[in-house]
C-alpha positions as CSV (number, residue, x, y, z in Angstrom):
1,M,7.5,1.5,-14.1
2,I,6.2,3.7,-11.6
3,Y,2.5,3.0,-11.9
4,L,3.4,-0.7,-11.0
5,F,4.4,0.4,-7.3
6,P,1.1,0.7,-6.2
7,V,0.0,-2.5,-7.6
8,L,2.8,-4.4,-6.5
9,F,2.5,-3.1,-2.7
10,L,-1.2,-4.1,-2.7
11,G,-0.2,-7.3,-4.1
12,V,2.2,-7.7,-1.3
13,L,-0.2,-6.5,1.7
14,I,-2.9,-9.0,0.2
15,L,-0.1,-11.7,0.4
16,V,0.9,-10.8,3.9
17,L,-2.7,-10.7,5.2
18,L,-3.4,-14.1,3.9
19,L,-0.4,-15.6,5.6
20,W,-1.1,-13.9,8.4
21,L,-4.8,-15.2,8.4
22,L,-3.3,-18.4,7.4
23,W,-1.4,-18.7,10.5
24,R,-3.6,-17.4,13.0
25,T,-6.2,-20.0,12.0
26,R,-3.8,-22.8,12.4
27,G,-2.7,-21.5,15.7
28,Q,-6.4,-21.1,17.0
29,E,-7.8,-24.2,15.7
30,N,-8.8,-25.4,19.3
31,D,-10.1,-21.9,20.3
32,R,-12.8,-21.8,17.9
33,H,-15.5,-22.1,20.4
34,V,-17.0,-19.3,22.3
35,S,-17.8,-19.7,25.8
36,I,-20.2,-17.8,27.7
37,E,-17.5,-16.4,29.8
38,Q,-15.9,-14.9,26.9
39,Y,-19.2,-13.5,25.7
40,S,-20.1,-11.6,28.9
41,H,-16.5,-10.3,29.0
42,A,-17.1,-8.8,25.3
43,Q,-20.2,-7.3,26.5
44,E,-18.2,-5.8,29.6
45,T,-15.4,-4.6,27.4
46,V,-17.6,-3.1,25.0
47,N,-19.1,-1.2,27.6
48,S,-15.8,-0.1,29.1
49,L,-14.5,0.9,25.9
50,I,-17.6,3.3,24.9
51,T,-17.4,5.0,28.4
52,G,-13.3,4.9,28.1
53,F,-13.4,7.2,25.0
54,C,-14.5,10.0,26.8
55,V,-11.6,9.9,29.0
56,V,-9.3,9.5,25.9
57,R,-10.8,12.5,24.1
58,R,-10.2,14.6,27.4
59,M,-6.5,13.3,27.4
60,F,-6.0,15.2,24.3
61,A,-8.1,18.4,25.0
62,P,-6.0,21.5,24.3
63,E,-7.3,23.4,27.1
64,D,-4.7,21.4,29.3
65,M,-2.1,22.6,27.3
66,E,-3.0,26.2,27.0
67,F,-3.4,26.1,30.9
68,I,0.1,24.5,31.5
69,S,1.6,26.7,28.8
70,R,0.8,29.8,31.2
71,Q,2.5,28.5,33.9
72,P,6.2,30.4,34.5
73,A,8.2,27.0,35.2
74,R,9.2,25.4,31.6
75,E,10.1,22.2,33.2
76,L,6.8,21.8,34.3
77,T,5.7,22.4,30.8
78,S,8.1,19.8,29.6
79,A,7.5,17.0,31.9
80,F,3.6,17.6,31.5
81,L,3.8,17.4,27.4
82,K,6.3,13.9,28.1
83,E,3.9,12.5,30.6
84,R,0.9,13.1,28.4
85,K,2.4,12.1,25.3
86,E,3.4,8.7,27.2
87,L,-0.2,8.1,28.6
88,A,-1.7,9.1,25.4
89,I,0.4,6.2,23.5
90,S,-0.2,3.6,26.0
91,S,-4.1,4.3,25.8
92,I,-4.1,4.1,22.1
93,R,-2.3,0.6,22.3
94,E,-4.6,-0.6,25.0
95,T,-7.6,0.5,23.1
96,R,-6.0,-1.3,19.8
97,Q,-5.5,-4.3,21.6
98,Q,-9.0,-4.4,23.2
99,I,-10.7,-3.6,19.7
100,T,-8.4,-6.6,18.4
101,L,-9.7,-8.7,20.8
102,L,-13.1,-7.7,20.3
103,V,-12.8,-8.4,16.7
104,N,-11.2,-11.7,16.9
105,L,-14.2,-12.8,19.1
106,H,-16.5,-11.0,16.5
107,F,-15.7,-13.1,14.0
108,K,-15.7,-16.2,15.8
109,L,-19.2,-15.4,17.0
110,A,-20.3,-15.2,13.1
111,S,-21.1,-18.7,13.2
112,Y,-23.2,-18.3,16.4
113,T,-25.4,-16.0,14.8
114,Y,-28.9,-16.3,13.7
115,Q,-27.9,-14.8,10.4
116,P,-24.3,-14.8,9.1
117,S,-23.4,-12.1,6.6
118,S,-20.0,-12.4,4.7
119,K,-20.5,-9.3,3.2
120,F,-20.5,-7.8,6.7
121,E,-17.4,-9.7,7.9
122,F,-15.3,-8.7,5.1
123,T,-16.4,-4.9,5.3
124,L,-15.4,-5.2,9.2
125,F,-12.3,-6.8,8.4
126,A,-11.2,-4.1,5.9
127,N,-12.3,-1.4,8.3
128,Y,-10.4,-3.1,11.0
129,L,-7.2,-3.0,8.7
130,W,-7.7,0.8,8.4
131,F,-8.5,1.4,12.0
132,I,-4.8,-0.5,12.9
133,F,-3.2,1.6,10.1
134,V,-4.6,4.8,11.7
135,C,-3.7,3.8,14.9
136,H,-0.2,3.3,14.1
137,L,-0.3,6.7,12.2
138,L,-1.4,8.3,15.1
139,T,1.0,7.1,17.6
140,L,3.4,8.3,15.2
141,S,2.0,11.7,15.1
142,I,1.8,11.6,18.6
143,R,5.5,11.0,18.8
144,L,6.7,13.4,16.3
145,R,3.7,16.3,17.0
146,G,2.8,15.7,20.7
147,P,-0.8,15.1,21.9
148,F,-2.5,18.3,21.4
149,E,-1.7,18.4,17.5
150,V,-3.6,15.4,16.4
151,G,-7.1,16.4,17.0
152,M,-9.0,15.4,13.7
153,M,-6.9,12.0,13.3
154,L,-7.8,11.3,17.0
155,D,-11.5,11.8,15.8
156,Q,-11.5,9.7,13.0
157,T,-9.6,6.9,15.2
158,L,-12.0,7.0,18.2
159,T,-14.9,7.0,15.5
160,A,-13.6,3.9,14.2
161,A,-13.2,2.3,17.2
162,E,-16.9,3.3,18.3
163,Q,-18.2,2.0,15.0
164,F,-16.2,-1.5,16.1
165,C,-17.7,-1.2,19.2
166,H,-21.3,-1.0,17.9
167,A,-20.8,-3.7,15.4
168,V,-19.7,-5.8,18.1
169,S,-22.3,-5.1,20.3
170,D,-25.0,-5.8,17.4
171,R,-23.2,-9.0,16.9
172,L,-23.6,-10.1,20.8
173,E,-27.3,-9.1,20.5
174,K,-27.6,-11.5,17.2
175,T,-25.8,-14.4,18.8
176,N,-27.7,-17.4,19.7
177,P,-26.8,-18.1,23.3
178,G,-27.9,-21.6,23.4
179,R,-24.9,-22.5,20.9
180,L,-22.1,-21.3,23.2
181,S,-19.6,-23.4,25.1
182,P,-19.8,-23.6,28.6
183,A,-17.7,-21.7,30.7
184,R,-13.7,-22.9,30.6
185,G,-13.8,-24.5,34.0
186,N,-16.9,-26.6,33.2
187,Q,-15.4,-28.0,30.1
188,A,-14.2,-31.8,30.3
189,A,-10.3,-32.0,29.3
C-alpha cells in the first residue's frame, strides 16, 4: 500500500500540471503572437539576469555574516540577518518571476524558430518545474535557516536559472525575426 503513494502523488501532479497548462492556454489564446518589443525585452531581461546572478551570490556570501558577528552590538546582527533574509527571499522571488516570463516567451517563440524541437521543449519544461520546486525549497530554507546557510542549494538554483537564460538566449538567436509581430503600438485593434 505504501508503494502506491509515490505513483499516486506523481499522477496527481501530472493531472494538476495538465489542468494548469489547459487553463493557461485558454487564457492566452489572443496572446500567442510575439512582438518585436517582447523579443527585445527578452534579450534585455536575459542580460540583466545573467549579470544579476553575481549580485545574488554576493548577497549570500558568508563573509558579511562573519564581519557582522564580530561586532559588539547584537541588535545589529539581528537587524542585519532580518534584512538580509528579506532581501534574499525577495531576490529569489524576483528571479523566479523573471525566469517564468522568459520561459513563457521561450515556448511562444518555438513556432518562430528555424528548427523547433519538441524533445528540447519537454526537457526545458521539466527542468523549469524542477527549478520552481528548488526555488520554493530555497525560500523555505532561507526562512528556516537564514540566508548564509543555503550555499549549495543557492548554487544549484542559480545554475538552473543560468541554464534557462542560456536556453532562452539560444532560442532568441534561432528566431526568425521576420515572423515576429509588429510592436503593440503599431497593431490594429
